[in-house]
mmCIF file as Biopython writes it, N, C-alpha, C and O atoms, coordinates in Angstrom:
data_model
#
loop_
_atom_site.group_PDB
_atom_site.id
_atom_site.type_symbol
_atom_site.label_atom_id
_atom_site.label_alt_id
_atom_site.label_comp_id
_atom_site.label_asym_id
_atom_site.label_entity_id
_atom_site.label_seq_id
_atom_site.pdbx_PDB_ins_code
_atom_site.Cartn_x
_atom_site.Cartn_y
_atom_site.Cartn_z
_atom_site.occupancy
_atom_site.B_iso_or_equiv
_atom_site.auth_seq_id
_atom_site.auth_asym_id
_atom_site.pdbx_PDB_model_num
ATOM 1   N N  . MET A ? 1  ? -28.185 -12.713 -20.235 1.0 0.0 1  A 1 
ATOM 2   C CA . MET A ? 1  ? -26.563 -12.412 -19.276 1.0 0.0 1  A 1 
ATOM 3   C C  . MET A ? 1  ? -25.483 -11.677 -19.436 1.0 0.0 1  A 1 
ATOM 4   O O  . MET A ? 1  ? -25.235 -11.121 -20.506 1.0 0.0 1  A 1 
ATOM 5   N N  . SER A ? 2  ? -24.767 -11.599 -18.446 1.0 0.0 2  A 1 
ATOM 6   C CA . SER A ? 2  ? -23.532 -9.971  -19.017 1.0 0.0 2  A 1 
ATOM 7   C C  . SER A ? 2  ? -21.866 -10.367 -18.646 1.0 0.0 2  A 1 
ATOM 8   O O  . SER A ? 2  ? -21.702 -11.441 -18.067 1.0 0.0 2  A 1 
ATOM 9   N N  . ALA A ? 3  ? -21.240 -9.943  -18.808 1.0 0.0 3  A 1 
ATOM 10  C CA . ALA A ? 3  ? -19.925 -10.295 -18.965 1.0 0.0 3  A 1 
ATOM 11  C C  . ALA A ? 3  ? -20.033 -10.585 -16.987 1.0 0.0 3  A 1 
ATOM 12  O O  . ALA A ? 3  ? -20.702 -10.075 -16.089 1.0 0.0 3  A 1 
ATOM 13  N N  . GLY A ? 4  ? -19.155 -11.481 -17.044 1.0 0.0 4  A 1 
ATOM 14  C CA . GLY A ? 4  ? -19.031 -11.957 -15.468 1.0 0.0 4  A 1 
ATOM 15  C C  . GLY A ? 4  ? -19.557 -12.211 -14.152 1.0 0.0 4  A 1 
ATOM 16  O O  . GLY A ? 4  ? -19.304 -12.085 -12.954 1.0 0.0 4  A 1 
ATOM 17  N N  . ASP A ? 5  ? -20.937 -12.890 -15.471 1.0 0.0 5  A 1 
ATOM 18  C CA . ASP A ? 5  ? -22.065 -13.363 -14.996 1.0 0.0 5  A 1 
ATOM 19  C C  . ASP A ? 5  ? -21.098 -14.517 -14.008 1.0 0.0 5  A 1 
ATOM 20  O O  . ASP A ? 5  ? -20.093 -14.801 -14.660 1.0 0.0 5  A 1 
ATOM 21  N N  . GLU A ? 6  ? -21.104 -14.914 -13.271 1.0 0.0 6  A 1 
ATOM 22  C CA . GLU A ? 6  ? -21.185 -16.841 -12.968 1.0 0.0 6  A 1 
ATOM 23  C C  . GLU A ? 6  ? -21.742 -17.329 -12.567 1.0 0.0 6  A 1 
ATOM 24  O O  . GLU A ? 6  ? -21.768 -17.438 -11.341 1.0 0.0 6  A 1 
ATOM 25  N N  . VAL A ? 7  ? -22.570 -17.951 -13.404 1.0 0.0 7  A 1 
ATOM 26  C CA . VAL A ? 7  ? -23.062 -20.198 -13.243 1.0 0.0 7  A 1 
ATOM 27  C C  . VAL A ? 7  ? -23.178 -20.760 -11.458 1.0 0.0 7  A 1 
ATOM 28  O O  . VAL A ? 7  ? -22.398 -21.372 -10.728 1.0 0.0 7  A 1 
ATOM 29  N N  . VAL A ? 8  ? -24.043 -20.404 -11.339 1.0 0.0 8  A 1 
ATOM 30  C CA . VAL A ? 8  ? -23.841 -21.119 -9.613  1.0 0.0 8  A 1 
ATOM 31  C C  . VAL A ? 8  ? -24.844 -22.252 -9.818  1.0 0.0 8  A 1 
ATOM 32  O O  . VAL A ? 8  ? -24.512 -23.339 -9.346  1.0 0.0 8  A 1 
ATOM 33  N N  . ALA A ? 9  ? -26.714 -22.122 -10.818 1.0 0.0 9  A 1 
ATOM 34  C CA . ALA A ? 9  ? -27.610 -23.207 -11.062 1.0 0.0 9  A 1 
ATOM 35  C C  . ALA A ? 9  ? -28.172 -23.474 -12.345 1.0 0.0 9  A 1 
ATOM 36  O O  . ALA A ? 9  ? -28.494 -22.574 -13.122 1.0 0.0 9  A 1 
ATOM 37  N N  . ILE A ? 10 ? -28.316 -24.862 -12.618 1.0 0.0 10 A 1 
ATOM 38  C CA . ILE A ? 10 ? -29.322 -24.874 -13.938 1.0 0.0 10 A 1 
ATOM 39  C C  . ILE A ? 10 ? -29.655 -25.331 -13.321 1.0 0.0 10 A 1 
ATOM 40  O O  . ILE A ? 10 ? -29.153 -25.936 -12.373 1.0 0.0 10 A 1 
ATOM 41  N N  . ASP A ? 11 ? -31.337 -25.096 -13.896 1.0 0.0 11 A 1 
ATOM 42  C CA . ASP A ? 11 ? -32.655 -25.546 -13.504 1.0 0.0 11 A 1 
ATOM 43  C C  . ASP A ? 11 ? -32.615 -26.052 -11.873 1.0 0.0 11 A 1 
ATOM 44  O O  . ASP A ? 11 ? -33.322 -27.015 -11.578 1.0 0.0 11 A 1 
ATOM 45  N N  . GLY A ? 12 ? -31.794 -25.407 -10.824 1.0 0.0 12 A 1 
ATOM 46  C CA . GLY A ? 12 ? -32.042 -25.936 -9.701  1.0 0.0 12 A 1 
ATOM 47  C C  . GLY A ? 12 ? -31.575 -26.767 -9.122  1.0 0.0 12 A 1 
ATOM 48  O O  . GLY A ? 12 ? -32.095 -27.464 -8.251  1.0 0.0 12 A 1 
ATOM 49  N N  . VAL A ? 13 ? -29.606 -26.824 -9.902  1.0 0.0 13 A 1 
ATOM 50  C CA . VAL A ? 13 ? -28.735 -28.103 -9.864  1.0 0.0 13 A 1 
ATOM 51  C C  . VAL A ? 13 ? -27.251 -27.339 -8.938  1.0 0.0 13 A 1 
ATOM 52  O O  . VAL A ? 13 ? -26.796 -26.212 -8.744  1.0 0.0 13 A 1 
ATOM 53  N N  . ASP A ? 14 ? -27.160 -27.732 -8.837  1.0 0.0 14 A 1 
ATOM 54  C CA . ASP A ? 14 ? -25.910 -26.404 -8.452  1.0 0.0 14 A 1 
ATOM 55  C C  . ASP A ? 14 ? -24.385 -27.450 -9.377  1.0 0.0 14 A 1 
ATOM 56  O O  . ASP A ? 14 ? -23.986 -28.608 -9.258  1.0 0.0 14 A 1 
ATOM 57  N N  . VAL A ? 15 ? -23.975 -26.319 -10.202 1.0 0.0 15 A 1 
ATOM 58  C CA . VAL A ? 15 ? -23.248 -26.641 -11.028 1.0 0.0 15 A 1 
ATOM 59  C C  . VAL A ? 15 ? -21.787 -26.979 -10.305 1.0 0.0 15 A 1 
ATOM 60  O O  . VAL A ? 15 ? -20.949 -27.555 -10.999 1.0 0.0 15 A 1 
ATOM 61  N N  . GLN A ? 16 ? -21.585 -26.769 -9.462  1.0 0.0 16 A 1 
ATOM 62  C CA . GLN A ? 16 ? -20.232 -27.215 -8.830  1.0 0.0 16 A 1 
ATOM 63  C C  . GLN A ? 16 ? -20.368 -28.458 -8.147  1.0 0.0 16 A 1 
ATOM 64  O O  . GLN A ? 16 ? -19.406 -28.812 -7.464  1.0 0.0 16 A 1 
ATOM 65  N N  . THR A ? 17 ? -20.975 -28.899 -8.177  1.0 0.0 17 A 1 
ATOM 66  C CA . THR A ? 17 ? -21.586 -30.364 -7.747  1.0 0.0 17 A 1 
ATOM 67  C C  . THR A ? 17 ? -22.399 -31.456 -8.246  1.0 0.0 17 A 1 
ATOM 68  O O  . THR A ? 17 ? -22.789 -32.477 -7.680  1.0 0.0 17 A 1 
ATOM 69  N N  . ALA A ? 18 ? -22.644 -30.849 -9.912  1.0 0.0 18 A 1 
ATOM 70  C CA . ALA A ? 18 ? -23.763 -31.484 -10.065 1.0 0.0 18 A 1 
ATOM 71  C C  . ALA A ? 18 ? -22.601 -32.735 -11.790 1.0 0.0 18 A 1 
ATOM 72  O O  . ALA A ? 18 ? -21.705 -32.449 -12.584 1.0 0.0 18 A 1 
ATOM 73  N N  . TYR A ? 19 ? -23.155 -33.586 -11.588 1.0 0.0 19 A 1 
ATOM 74  C CA . TYR A ? 19 ? -22.637 -34.197 -12.954 1.0 0.0 19 A 1 
ATOM 75  C C  . TYR A ? 19 ? -23.034 -33.552 -14.602 1.0 0.0 19 A 1 
ATOM 76  O O  . TYR A ? 19 ? -23.898 -32.771 -15.000 1.0 0.0 19 A 1 
ATOM 77  N N  . PHE A ? 20 ? -22.208 -34.126 -15.108 1.0 0.0 20 A 1 
ATOM 78  C CA . PHE A ? 20 ? -22.421 -32.614 -16.416 1.0 0.0 20 A 1 
ATOM 79  C C  . PHE A ? 20 ? -23.722 -33.820 -16.859 1.0 0.0 20 A 1 
ATOM 80  O O  . PHE A ? 20 ? -24.701 -33.244 -16.384 1.0 0.0 20 A 1 
ATOM 81  N N  . HIS A ? 21 ? -24.090 -34.709 -17.283 1.0 0.0 21 A 1 
ATOM 82  C CA . HIS A ? 21 ? -25.972 -35.326 -17.173 1.0 0.0 21 A 1 
ATOM 83  C C  . HIS A ? 21 ? -26.640 -34.594 -16.697 1.0 0.0 21 A 1 
ATOM 84  O O  . HIS A ? 21 ? -27.753 -34.577 -17.223 1.0 0.0 21 A 1 
ATOM 85  N N  . GLU A ? 22 ? -26.543 -34.086 -16.090 1.0 0.0 22 A 1 
ATOM 86  C CA . GLU A ? 22 ? -27.465 -33.336 -15.109 1.0 0.0 22 A 1 
ATOM 87  C C  . GLU A ? 22 ? -27.936 -32.063 -15.256 1.0 0.0 22 A 1 
ATOM 88  O O  . GLU A ? 22 ? -29.009 -31.504 -15.027 1.0 0.0 22 A 1 
ATOM 89  N N  . LEU A ? 23 ? -26.540 -31.640 -15.830 1.0 0.0 23 A 1 
ATOM 90  C CA . LEU A ? 23 ? -27.577 -29.593 -16.744 1.0 0.0 23 A 1 
ATOM 91  C C  . LEU A ? 23 ? -27.699 -29.770 -17.629 1.0 0.0 23 A 1 
ATOM 92  O O  . LEU A ? 23 ? -27.512 -28.880 -18.458 1.0 0.0 23 A 1 
ATOM 93  N N  . ARG A ? 24 ? -28.097 -31.066 -18.001 1.0 0.0 24 A 1 
ATOM 94  C CA . ARG A ? 24 ? -28.749 -30.956 -19.758 1.0 0.0 24 A 1 
ATOM 95  C C  . ARG A ? 24 ? -28.688 -29.849 -20.118 1.0 0.0 24 A 1 
ATOM 96  O O  . ARG A ? 24 ? -29.569 -28.993 -20.193 1.0 0.0 24 A 1 
ATOM 97  N N  . LEU A ? 25 ? -27.024 -29.798 -20.498 1.0 0.0 25 A 1 
ATOM 98  C CA . LEU A ? 25 ? -26.671 -29.007 -21.707 1.0 0.0 25 A 1 
ATOM 99  C C  . LEU A ? 25 ? -26.442 -29.468 -22.918 1.0 0.0 25 A 1 
ATOM 100 O O  . LEU A ? 25 ? -25.661 -28.850 -23.641 1.0 0.0 25 A 1 
ATOM 101 N N  . GLY A ? 26 ? -27.272 -31.002 -23.515 1.0 0.0 26 A 1 
ATOM 102 C CA . GLY A ? 26 ? -26.848 -31.102 -25.072 1.0 0.0 26 A 1 
ATOM 103 C C  . GLY A ? 26 ? -28.511 -30.747 -25.011 1.0 0.0 26 A 1 
ATOM 104 O O  . GLY A ? 26 ? -29.238 -31.262 -25.861 1.0 0.0 26 A 1 
ATOM 105 N N  . ALA A ? 27 ? -29.062 -29.891 -24.025 1.0 0.0 27 A 1 
ATOM 106 C CA . ALA A ? 27 ? -30.865 -30.285 -24.958 1.0 0.0 27 A 1 
ATOM 107 C C  . ALA A ? 27 ? -30.740 -30.255 -26.290 1.0 0.0 27 A 1 
ATOM 108 O O  . ALA A ? 27 ? -29.777 -30.219 -27.056 1.0 0.0 27 A 1 
ATOM 109 N N  . ALA A ? 28 ? -32.746 -30.295 -26.507 1.0 0.0 28 A 1 
ATOM 110 C CA . ALA A ? 28 ? -32.478 -30.058 -27.941 1.0 0.0 28 A 1 
ATOM 111 C C  . ALA A ? 28 ? -32.851 -28.620 -28.629 1.0 0.0 28 A 1 
ATOM 112 O O  . ALA A ? 28 ? -33.492 -28.116 -27.707 1.0 0.0 28 A 1 
ATOM 113 N N  . PRO A ? 29 ? -32.847 -27.848 -29.463 1.0 0.0 29 A 1 
ATOM 114 C CA . PRO A ? 29 ? -33.659 -26.662 -29.223 1.0 0.0 29 A 1 
ATOM 115 C C  . PRO A ? 29 ? -34.687 -26.153 -29.067 1.0 0.0 29 A 1 
ATOM 116 O O  . PRO A ? 29 ? -35.758 -26.746 -29.196 1.0 0.0 29 A 1 
ATOM 117 N N  . GLY A ? 30 ? -34.547 -24.804 -28.721 1.0 0.0 30 A 1 
ATOM 118 C CA . GLY A ? 30 ? -36.275 -24.858 -27.928 1.0 0.0 30 A 1 
ATOM 119 C C  . GLY A ? 30 ? -36.455 -24.736 -27.069 1.0 0.0 30 A 1 
ATOM 120 O O  . GLY A ? 30 ? -37.012 -23.749 -26.588 1.0 0.0 30 A 1 
ATOM 121 N N  . VAL A ? 31 ? -35.839 -26.225 -26.172 1.0 0.0 31 A 1 
ATOM 122 C CA . VAL A ? 31 ? -35.844 -26.088 -24.638 1.0 0.0 31 A 1 
ATOM 123 C C  . VAL A ? 31 ? -35.598 -25.008 -23.546 1.0 0.0 31 A 1 
ATOM 124 O O  . VAL A ? 31 ? -34.451 -24.597 -23.370 1.0 0.0 31 A 1 
ATOM 125 N N  . SER A ? 32 ? -36.188 -24.740 -23.127 1.0 0.0 32 A 1 
ATOM 126 C CA . SER A ? 32 ? -35.696 -23.710 -22.041 1.0 0.0 32 A 1 
ATOM 127 C C  . SER A ? 32 ? -35.040 -23.753 -20.613 1.0 0.0 32 A 1 
ATOM 128 O O  . SER A ? 32 ? -35.300 -24.728 -19.908 1.0 0.0 32 A 1 
ATOM 129 N N  . SER A ? 33 ? -34.229 -22.794 -20.143 1.0 0.0 33 A 1 
ATOM 130 C CA . SER A ? 33 ? -33.456 -23.763 -18.828 1.0 0.0 33 A 1 
ATOM 131 C C  . SER A ? 33 ? -33.668 -22.201 -17.589 1.0 0.0 33 A 1 
ATOM 132 O O  . SER A ? 33 ? -33.872 -20.994 -17.715 1.0 0.0 33 A 1 
ATOM 133 N N  . THR A ? 34 ? -33.552 -22.760 -16.942 1.0 0.0 34 A 1 
ATOM 134 C CA . THR A ? 34 ? -33.138 -21.618 -15.540 1.0 0.0 34 A 1 
ATOM 135 C C  . THR A ? 34 ? -32.092 -21.483 -15.481 1.0 0.0 34 A 1 
ATOM 136 O O  . THR A ? 34 ? -31.600 -22.611 -15.504 1.0 0.0 34 A 1 
ATOM 137 N N  . TYR A ? 35 ? -31.251 -20.670 -15.403 1.0 0.0 35 A 1 
ATOM 138 C CA . TYR A ? 35 ? -29.986 -20.331 -14.845 1.0 0.0 35 A 1 
ATOM 139 C C  . TYR A ? 35 ? -29.959 -19.601 -14.158 1.0 0.0 35 A 1 
ATOM 140 O O  . TYR A ? 35 ? -30.456 -18.519 -14.472 1.0 0.0 35 A 1 
ATOM 141 N N  . ARG A ? 36 ? -29.141 -19.833 -12.322 1.0 0.0 36 A 1 
ATOM 142 C CA . ARG A ? 36 ? -28.836 -19.080 -11.719 1.0 0.0 36 A 1 
ATOM 143 C C  . ARG A ? 36 ? -27.622 -18.132 -11.675 1.0 0.0 36 A 1 
ATOM 144 O O  . ARG A ? 36 ? -26.588 -18.795 -11.758 1.0 0.0 36 A 1 
ATOM 145 N N  . VAL A ? 37 ? -27.334 -16.476 -11.547 1.0 0.0 37 A 1 
ATOM 146 C CA . VAL A ? 37 ? -26.225 -16.031 -11.904 1.0 0.0 37 A 1 
ATOM 147 C C  . VAL A ? 37 ? -26.031 -15.535 -10.820 1.0 0.0 37 A 1 
ATOM 148 O O  . VAL A ? 37 ? -27.019 -15.275 -10.133 1.0 0.0 37 A 1 
ATOM 149 N N  . ARG A ? 38 ? -24.770 -15.259 -10.341 1.0 0.0 38 A 1 
ATOM 150 C CA . ARG A ? 38 ? -24.065 -14.203 -9.429  1.0 0.0 38 A 1 
ATOM 151 C C  . ARG A ? 38 ? -23.245 -13.405 -10.079 1.0 0.0 38 A 1 
ATOM 152 O O  . ARG A ? 38 ? -22.361 -13.851 -10.809 1.0 0.0 38 A 1 
ATOM 153 N N  . ARG A ? 39 ? -23.506 -11.790 -9.831  1.0 0.0 39 A 1 
ATOM 154 C CA . ARG A ? 39 ? -23.234 -10.673 -10.263 1.0 0.0 39 A 1 
ATOM 155 C C  . ARG A ? 39 ? -22.784 -9.749  -9.342  1.0 0.0 39 A 1 
ATOM 156 O O  . ARG A ? 39 ? -22.740 -10.167 -8.185  1.0 0.0 39 A 1 
ATOM 157 N N  . ALA A ? 40 ? -22.445 -8.630  -9.530  1.0 0.0 40 A 1 
ATOM 158 C CA . ALA A ? 40 ? -21.687 -7.886  -8.414  1.0 0.0 40 A 1 
ATOM 159 C C  . ALA A ? 40 ? -23.568 -7.340  -7.272  1.0 0.0 40 A 1 
ATOM 160 O O  . ALA A ? 40 ? -23.873 -6.955  -6.143  1.0 0.0 40 A 1 
ATOM 161 N N  . SER A ? 41 ? -24.169 -7.651  -8.451  1.0 0.0 41 A 1 
ATOM 162 C CA . SER A ? 41 ? -25.701 -6.864  -7.426  1.0 0.0 41 A 1 
ATOM 163 C C  . SER A ? 41 ? -26.492 -7.847  -6.454  1.0 0.0 41 A 1 
ATOM 164 O O  . SER A ? 41 ? -27.210 -7.253  -5.650  1.0 0.0 41 A 1 
ATOM 165 N N  . GLY A ? 42 ? -26.497 -9.012  -6.388  1.0 0.0 42 A 1 
ATOM 166 C CA . GLY A ? 42 ? -26.788 -10.427 -6.339  1.0 0.0 42 A 1 
ATOM 167 C C  . GLY A ? 42 ? -26.386 -11.841 -7.219  1.0 0.0 42 A 1 
ATOM 168 O O  . GLY A ? 42 ? -25.448 -12.023 -7.995  1.0 0.0 42 A 1 
ATOM 169 N N  . GLU A ? 43 ? -27.418 -12.716 -6.808  1.0 0.0 43 A 1 
ATOM 170 C CA . GLU A ? 43 ? -27.441 -13.236 -7.100  1.0 0.0 43 A 1 
ATOM 171 C C  . GLU A ? 43 ? -29.420 -13.597 -7.976  1.0 0.0 43 A 1 
ATOM 172 O O  . GLU A ? 43 ? -30.425 -13.525 -7.268  1.0 0.0 43 A 1 
ATOM 173 N N  . LEU A ? 44 ? -29.498 -13.956 -9.564  1.0 0.0 44 A 1 
ATOM 174 C CA . LEU A ? 44 ? -30.938 -13.786 -10.131 1.0 0.0 44 A 1 
ATOM 175 C C  . LEU A ? 44 ? -31.591 -14.980 -10.693 1.0 0.0 44 A 1 
ATOM 176 O O  . LEU A ? 44 ? -31.123 -16.063 -10.345 1.0 0.0 44 A 1 
ATOM 177 N N  . ASP A ? 45 ? -32.638 -14.969 -11.538 1.0 0.0 45 A 1 
ATOM 178 C CA . ASP A ? 45 ? -32.689 -15.978 -12.372 1.0 0.0 45 A 1 
ATOM 179 C C  . ASP A ? 45 ? -32.706 -15.558 -13.760 1.0 0.0 45 A 1 
ATOM 180 O O  . ASP A ? 45 ? -33.272 -14.496 -14.016 1.0 0.0 45 A 1 
ATOM 181 N N  . LEU A ? 46 ? -32.085 -16.339 -14.851 1.0 0.0 46 A 1 
ATOM 182 C CA . LEU A ? 46 ? -32.441 -15.903 -16.209 1.0 0.0 46 A 1 
ATOM 183 C C  . LEU A ? 46 ? -32.811 -17.040 -16.593 1.0 0.0 46 A 1 
ATOM 184 O O  . LEU A ? 46 ? -32.415 -18.025 -15.970 1.0 0.0 46 A 1 
ATOM 185 N N  . THR A ? 47 ? -33.767 -17.200 -17.853 1.0 0.0 47 A 1 
ATOM 186 C CA . THR A ? 47 ? -34.541 -18.042 -18.457 1.0 0.0 47 A 1 
ATOM 187 C C  . THR A ? 47 ? -33.693 -17.721 -19.982 1.0 0.0 47 A 1 
ATOM 188 O O  . THR A ? 47 ? -33.738 -16.800 -20.798 1.0 0.0 47 A 1 
ATOM 189 N N  . VAL A ? 48 ? -32.862 -19.094 -19.866 1.0 0.0 48 A 1 
ATOM 190 C CA . VAL A ? 48 ? -32.402 -19.305 -21.351 1.0 0.0 48 A 1 
ATOM 191 C C  . VAL A ? 48 ? -33.411 -20.419 -21.408 1.0 0.0 48 A 1 
ATOM 192 O O  . VAL A ? 48 ? -33.917 -21.170 -20.573 1.0 0.0 48 A 1 
ATOM 193 N N  . THR A ? 49 ? -33.585 -20.122 -23.610 1.0 0.0 49 A 1 
ATOM 194 C CA . THR A ? 49 ? -34.157 -20.896 -24.611 1.0 0.0 49 A 1 
ATOM 195 C C  . THR A ? 49 ? -32.949 -21.135 -25.247 1.0 0.0 49 A 1 
ATOM 196 O O  . THR A ? 49 ? -32.362 -20.113 -25.604 1.0 0.0 49 A 1 
ATOM 197 N N  . ARG A ? 50 ? -32.211 -22.582 -25.580 1.0 0.0 50 A 1 
ATOM 198 C CA . ARG A ? 50 ? -31.131 -23.026 -26.838 1.0 0.0 50 A 1 
ATOM 199 C C  . ARG A ? 50 ? -32.023 -22.636 -28.040 1.0 0.0 50 A 1 
ATOM 200 O O  . ARG A ? 50 ? -33.221 -22.802 -28.271 1.0 0.0 50 A 1 
ATOM 201 N N  . GLY A ? 51 ? -31.068 -22.093 -28.683 1.0 0.0 51 A 1 
ATOM 202 C CA . GLY A ? 51 ? -31.103 -21.819 -30.198 1.0 0.0 51 A 1 
ATOM 203 C C  . GLY A ? 51 ? -30.606 -23.238 -30.918 1.0 0.0 51 A 1 
ATOM 204 O O  . GLY A ? 51 ? -30.163 -24.283 -30.441 1.0 0.0 51 A 1 
ATOM 205 N N  . ALA A ? 52 ? -30.969 -22.664 -32.727 1.0 0.0 52 A 1 
ATOM 206 C CA . ALA A ? 52 ? -29.688 -24.146 -33.009 1.0 0.0 52 A 1 
ATOM 207 C C  . ALA A ? 52 ? -28.293 -23.694 -32.876 1.0 0.0 52 A 1 
ATOM 208 O O  . ALA A ? 52 ? -27.811 -22.925 -32.044 1.0 0.0 52 A 1 
ATOM 209 N N  . ARG A ? 53 ? -27.999 -24.024 -33.396 1.0 0.0 53 A 1 
ATOM 210 C CA . ARG A ? 53 ? -26.180 -24.151 -33.847 1.0 0.0 53 A 1 
ATOM 211 C C  . ARG A ? 53 ? -26.303 -24.169 -35.238 1.0 0.0 53 A 1 
ATOM 212 O O  . ARG A ? 53 ? -27.091 -24.830 -35.914 1.0 0.0 53 A 1 
ATOM 213 N N  . PRO A ? 54 ? -25.329 -23.272 -35.648 1.0 0.0 54 A 1 
ATOM 214 C CA . PRO A ? 54 ? -25.530 -22.884 -36.526 1.0 0.0 54 A 1 
ATOM 215 C C  . PRO A ? 54 ? -24.287 -23.647 -37.875 1.0 0.0 54 A 1 
ATOM 216 O O  . PRO A ? 54 ? -23.204 -24.055 -37.454 1.0 0.0 54 A 1 
ATOM 217 N N  . ASP A ? 55 ? -24.521 -23.728 -39.019 1.0 0.0 55 A 1 
ATOM 218 C CA . ASP A ? 55 ? -24.191 -24.711 -40.064 1.0 0.0 55 A 1 
ATOM 219 C C  . ASP A ? 55 ? -22.561 -24.536 -40.110 1.0 0.0 55 A 1 
ATOM 220 O O  . ASP A ? 55 ? -21.889 -25.211 -40.889 1.0 0.0 55 A 1 
#
């Protein structure tokens, strides 16, 4: 992701109309999701793999 990117969907779920639990933001480390982001050049999909929280 880059500064200024706007997340519009996570795993195909529109972030503006979804309930928090539908977005799987609390998924375990190692779980991958596809984030659709909008930037000046258009929209694109990015695969994001969650890391462990630092201690």
